[in-house]
C-alpha positions as CSV (number, residue, x, y, z in Angstrom):
1,X,7.8,27.7,-22.2
2,X,8.2,28.2,-25.5
3,X,8.3,24.5,-26.5
4,X,4.9,24.6,-24.6
5,X,3.6,27.7,-26.3
6,X,4.3,25.7,-29.6
7,X,2.4,22.3,-28.1
8,X,-0.9,24.7,-27.4
9,X,-0.6,26.2,-30.6
10,X,0.0,22.6,-32.1
11,X,-3.4,21.6,-30.0
12,X,-5.6,24.4,-31.2
13,X,-4.8,23.8,-34.9
14,X,-5.4,19.8,-34.2
15,X,-9.0,20.9,-33.1
16,X,-9.5,22.9,-36.0
17,X,-8.1,19.8,-37.9
18,X,-10.8,17.3,-36.2
19,X,-13.4,18.7,-38.8
20,X,-12.0,16.6,-41.4
21,X,-13.3,13.1,-41.0
22,X,-10.1,11.4,-42.4
23,X,-8.0,13.1,-39.9
24,X,-10.3,12.1,-36.9
25,X,-10.0,8.7,-37.4
26,X,-6.0,8.5,-37.7
27,X,-4.1,8.8,-34.3
28,X,-0.8,8.5,-32.8
29,X,0.2,6.6,-29.6
30,X,3.6,7.3,-27.9
31,X,5.7,5.4,-25.3
32,X,9.3,5.5,-24.0
33,X,10.3,2.1,-23.9
34,X,11.4,-0.4,-26.4
35,X,9.5,-2.3,-29.0
36,X,9.7,-5.6,-27.1
37,X,8.3,-4.0,-23.8
38,X,4.8,-4.6,-22.6
39,X,4.3,-1.0,-23.5
40,X,4.8,-1.7,-27.0
41,X,3.2,-5.1,-27.5
42,X,0.5,-3.6,-25.5
43,X,-0.1,-0.6,-27.6
44,X,0.4,-2.8,-30.7
45,X,-2.6,-5.0,-29.8
46,X,-4.6,-1.9,-29.2
47,X,-3.9,-0.6,-32.7
48,X,-4.5,-4.1,-34.5
49,X,-8.1,-4.4,-32.4
50,X,-9.4,-1.4,-32.9
51,X,-8.3,-1.7,-36.6
52,X,-10.6,-4.8,-36.8
53,X,-13.3,-3.7,-34.4
54,X,-14.0,-0.5,-36.9
55,X,-13.3,-2.2,-40.1
56,X,-10.5,0.1,-40.9
57,X,-12.0,3.2,-40.0
58,X,-9.9,4.1,-37.2
59,X,-5.9,3.5,-37.4
60,X,-3.2,3.9,-34.7
61,X,0.1,4.3,-35.2
62,X,2.7,3.4,-32.3
63,X,5.8,5.5,-31.5
64,X,8.4,3.5,-29.3
65,X,11.6,5.1,-27.8
66,X,10.3,8.4,-26.7
67,X,9.7,9.6,-30.3
68,X,6.6,11.8,-29.5
69,X,8.6,13.2,-26.5
70,X,9.2,11.9,-23.0
71,X,6.4,10.9,-20.4
72,X,5.9,14.7,-19.1
73,X,6.3,16.0,-22.8
74,X,3.4,13.8,-23.9
75,X,1.2,14.3,-20.7
76,X,1.7,18.0,-21.3
77,X,0.8,17.8,-25.0
78,X,-2.5,15.5,-24.1
79,X,-3.6,18.3,-21.8
80,X,-3.2,20.8,-24.4
81,X,-4.7,18.3,-26.9
82,X,-1.9,18.0,-29.1
83,X,-0.9,14.4,-28.5
84,X,-3.7,11.7,-29.2
85,X,-2.4,9.1,-26.8
86,X,0.5,7.9,-24.6
87,X,1.4,5.1,-22.2
88,X,3.3,6.1,-18.8
89,X,3.8,5.0,-15.4
90,X,1.9,6.5,-12.8
91,X,4.8,8.7,-11.1
92,X,4.9,11.2,-14.1
93,X,1.6,11.9,-13.8
94,X,1.9,12.9,-10.2
95,X,2.7,16.6,-11.0
96,X,-0.7,17.1,-12.9
97,X,-3.1,14.2,-11.4
98,X,-1.9,15.2,-7.7
99,X,-4.3,12.4,-6.5
100,X,-2.0,9.9,-8.2
101,X,0.6,10.5,-5.1
102,X,-1.4,7.8,-3.3
103,X,0.2,5.2,-5.6
104,X,3.5,6.6,-4.3
105,X,3.1,5.4,-0.8
106,X,5.5,2.6,-0.2
107,X,4.4,-0.9,0.4
108,X,1.2,-0.1,-1.1
109,X,0.4,-3.6,-2.8
110,X,1.7,-7.0,-1.8
111,X,2.3,-8.0,-5.3
112,X,1.7,-7.5,-8.9
113,X,-1.1,-9.6,-9.1
114,X,-2.9,-8.1,-6.3
115,X,-2.3,-5.0,-7.9
116,X,-3.9,-5.6,-11.2
117,X,-6.7,-7.3,-9.6
118,X,-7.8,-4.1,-7.5
119,X,-6.8,-2.0,-10.5
120,X,-9.1,-4.0,-12.9
121,X,-11.9,-3.8,-10.6
122,X,-14.2,-0.5,-9.4
123,X,-11.1,0.7,-7.5
124,X,-9.3,1.1,-10.3
125,X,-12.2,2.7,-12.3
126,X,-12.5,5.2,-9.6
127,X,-8.8,6.5,-10.2
128,X,-9.6,6.6,-14.1
129,X,-12.6,9.0,-13.1
130,X,-10.7,11.6,-11.9
131,X,-8.6,12.0,-15.0
132,X,-11.1,13.9,-17.3
133,X,-11.2,17.2,-15.0
134,X,-7.3,17.3,-15.9
135,X,-8.2,17.1,-19.9
136,X,-7.2,13.3,-20.2
137,X,-9.4,10.0,-20.3
138,X,-7.9,7.1,-19.0
139,X,-8.4,4.2,-21.1
140,X,-7.2,1.2,-19.1
141,X,-4.4,-0.4,-16.7
142,X,-1.2,-2.2,-18.3
143,X,-0.1,-4.2,-15.7
144,X,1.0,-3.0,-12.3
145,X,5.1,-2.6,-12.2
146,X,7.3,-4.2,-9.2
147,X,10.5,-2.2,-8.9
148,X,13.1,-4.1,-6.9
149,X,16.4,-2.8,-5.7
150,X,19.5,-4.5,-7.4
151,X,23.3,-3.6,-7.2
152,X,26.1,-4.7,-5.1
153,X,24.9,-5.7,-2.0
154,X,22.0,-8.1,-0.7
155,X,19.2,-6.5,1.0
156,X,17.6,-8.6,3.9
157,X,16.8,-5.6,6.1
158,X,16.3,-2.1,6.2
159,X,19.6,-2.0,8.0
160,X,21.2,-3.5,4.6
161,X,20.2,-0.1,3.2
162,X,21.8,2.2,4.9
163,X,24.3,4.4,3.1
164,X,23.5,2.7,-0.3
165,X,23.6,5.0,-3.2
166,X,20.5,4.2,-5.3
167,X,19.2,5.9,-8.2
168,X,15.5,5.8,-8.0
169,X,12.7,7.2,-10.0
170,X,12.8,11.0,-9.6
171,X,9.1,11.0,-8.0
172,X,8.9,12.6,-4.0
173,X,7.2,9.2,-2.8
174,X,10.2,7.4,-3.9
175,X,13.0,9.6,-2.7
176,X,11.4,10.1,0.6
177,X,10.9,6.6,0.6
178,X,14.5,5.7,0.2
179,X,15.8,8.4,2.6
180,X,13.5,6.6,5.4
181,X,15.1,3.4,4.5
182,X,18.5,4.9,5.3
183,X,19.5,4.6,1.7
184,X,21.0,8.1,-0.2
185,X,18.6,8.4,-3.1
186,X,20.9,9.5,-6.0
187,X,19.8,11.7,-9.1
188,X,20.9,10.4,-11.9
189,X,19.7,9.7,-15.8
190,X,18.4,6.4,-16.6
191,X,20.8,6.0,-19.3
192,X,24.2,6.9,-17.4
193,X,23.0,4.3,-14.5
194,X,24.8,1.1,-16.3
195,X,28.2,3.1,-16.5
196,X,27.9,4.4,-12.9
197,X,27.5,0.8,-11.6
198,X,30.4,-0.7,-13.9
199,X,32.7,2.2,-12.4
200,X,31.0,1.7,-8.9
201,X,30.1,5.4,-8.9
202,X,26.5,4.3,-7.6
203,X,25.5,1.2,-5.3
204,X,22.5,0.4,-7.0
205,X,19.3,1.2,-8.8
206,X,15.9,-0.2,-8.8
207,X,13.7,-1.8,-11.8
208,X,11.6,-4.6,-12.6
209,X,13.3,-8.3,-13.5
210,X,12.5,-7.9,-17.0
211,X,14.3,-4.4,-17.3
212,X,17.1,-5.5,-15.3
213,X,17.9,-8.0,-18.0
214,X,17.0,-6.1,-21.1
215,X,18.6,-3.1,-20.3
216,X,22.1,-5.4,-19.3
217,X,22.4,-4.5,-15.7
218,X,22.9,-8.1,-15.3
219,X,26.3,-7.4,-16.4
220,X,27.0,-5.0,-13.6
221,X,25.0,-6.4,-10.7
222,X,25.5,-9.0,-8.1
223,X,22.4,-9.4,-6.5
224,X,18.4,-8.7,-7.4
225,X,16.7,-7.8,-4.2
226,X,12.9,-8.3,-4.0
227,X,11.9,-5.6,-1.8
228,X,9.1,-4.1,-4.3
229,X,9.1,-1.1,-1.8
230,X,7.0,0.1,-4.8
231,X,4.7,-1.2,-7.4
232,X,3.3,1.4,-9.3
233,X,0.5,1.3,-12.2
234,X,0.8,1.8,-15.7
235,X,-1.8,3.6,-18.0
236,X,-3.3,3.8,-21.6
237,X,-4.3,7.4,-21.8
238,X,-6.1,9.7,-24.4
239,X,-6.3,13.4,-24.6
240,X,-9.9,14.5,-23.7
241,X,-9.9,16.8,-26.5
242,X,-9.2,14.0,-28.8
243,X,-12.1,11.6,-27.2
244,X,-14.5,14.0,-27.5
245,X,-14.3,14.5,-31.3
246,X,-15.5,10.3,-31.6
247,X,-19.2,9.6,-31.4
248,X,-20.2,7.5,-28.8
249,X,-20.3,4.4,-30.9
250,X,-16.8,5.1,-31.7
251,X,-15.7,5.7,-27.9
252,X,-17.5,2.4,-26.8
253,X,-15.3,0.8,-29.7
254,X,-12.3,2.0,-28.5
255,X,-12.9,1.3,-24.6
256,X,-13.7,-2.3,-25.7
257,X,-10.3,-2.4,-27.9
258,X,-8.5,-1.1,-24.6
259,X,-10.0,-3.8,-22.4
260,X,-8.6,-6.7,-24.7
261,X,-5.3,-5.2,-24.9
262,X,-4.9,-4.2,-21.7
263,X,-5.5,-7.9,-20.6
264,X,-3.2,-9.0,-23.5
265,X,-0.4,-6.5,-22.0
266,X,-0.9,-7.8,-18.4
267,X,-0.4,-11.3,-19.7
268,X,2.8,-10.0,-21.6
269,X,4.2,-8.4,-18.4
270,X,4.1,-11.8,-16.6
271,X,5.7,-13.4,-19.0
272,X,8.7,-11.2,-19.5
273,X,9.0,-11.0,-15.9
274,X,9.1,-15.1,-15.3
275,X,11.7,-14.7,-18.4
276,X,13.4,-12.2,-16.3
277,X,13.8,-14.4,-13.3
278,X,14.9,-17.2,-15.0
279,X,17.7,-15.5,-17.1
280,X,19.0,-14.2,-13.5
281,X,19.1,-17.9,-12.1
282,X,20.8,-19.2,-15.5
283,X,23.6,-16.2,-15.4
284,X,24.1,-16.2,-11.8
285,X,22.7,-13.6,-10.5
286,X,21.8,-13.6,-6.8
287,X,18.0,-13.1,-6.2
288,X,17.3,-12.1,-2.4
289,X,14.0,-12.6,-0.7
290,X,14.2,-10.2,2.2
291,X,14.2,-12.0,5.2
292,X,12.8,-9.0,7.5
293,X,10.8,-7.3,5.0
294,X,8.2,-5.7,7.8
295,X,11.7,-3.6,8.9
296,X,11.4,-1.7,5.3
297,X,7.8,-1.1,5.9
298,X,7.8,0.1,9.1
299,X,10.5,2.5,8.5
300,X,8.5,3.8,5.7
301,X,5.2,4.7,7.5
302,X,5.9,8.3,8.1
303,X,6.1,8.8,4.5
304,X,3.1,6.9,3.8
305,X,1.1,9.0,6.0
306,X,2.9,12.5,4.3
307,X,1.4,10.9,0.8
308,X,-1.7,10.5,1.7
309,X,-1.9,14.0,3.6
310,X,-0.5,15.7,0.1
311,X,-2.8,14.1,-1.9
312,X,-6.2,15.6,-2.5
313,X,-8.9,13.2,-1.3
314,X,-5.7,11.1,-0.2
315,X,-7.2,9.5,2.8
316,X,-10.4,8.4,1.0
317,X,-9.0,7.4,-2.2
318,X,-6.0,5.4,0.1
319,X,-9.0,3.9,2.1
320,X,-10.5,2.5,-1.0
321,X,-7.3,0.8,-2.3
322,X,-7.1,-0.7,1.3
323,X,-10.4,-1.9,1.3
324,X,-10.2,-3.7,-2.2
325,X,-6.9,-5.4,-1.2
326,X,-8.9,-7.0,1.8
327,X,-10.9,-8.6,-0.4
328,X,-8.1,-9.3,-3.2
329,X,-5.9,-12.4,-3.2
330,X,-2.7,-12.6,-1.7
């Protein structure tokens, strides 16, 4: 609470400082990942494009490795006006933007390409339009992120997950989905997962192919299972307080730079995804494509219904996603 009060105080101070033209044109953007991650590459590209478009007038400094705080801290900071910009995966937004619970619905998208196509269109704009009432402005979508189960067990059907201790994102939809699949979702800091796998305290986790390799889980896991129970969005977001400090022309410039940078970041994600899959093959990890994927989807249907009911306008938003999915590529 004390930290949040300080954050609000910083937001008030920041609002006063916006009167200074030099201050108003310099911003910080934070994310939680490494400097070779799509989050960093995308935000640095955004900074470079915007600097060029504005002829050096608008400058952005990128802070990786949670230097501006974890995702929740950055979200709260942006709402309070104390954080300029941040990148986050959608699950971290659920506590603030309840409508985004819909994205926790298991098996919402068939694959990353389909998710990106949908989010780059009118339905994606519909979800971005929700953010301003929470004090946030969505500038664009990074690539959607496919999360797959890895560990010491091959997963071909829901039966193979029974009793499996899995570290999952601590978002209600994720926890409930894996419970419905018969697994034991286990709370654990991501930083502790490698050692827990090494010591066989836990059976597995779920992550993306690139992070599976870069975070060295490839050293302590035999199987990478293409379950993609969840494919969640990631966003570049600005504080509405900060956004409102820019002129309409500057806002247009910022959006154009974000559009270009997000397209670049989506291409980069595909590259590191493909590189991760290639490295697994070279290192002898068994990549499993579940033979009975429908059994996983069926087991999680009650969770999907529950999440849609809990999200404000959940049915309407879910229906919009499904309508777009019918038109999108497979």
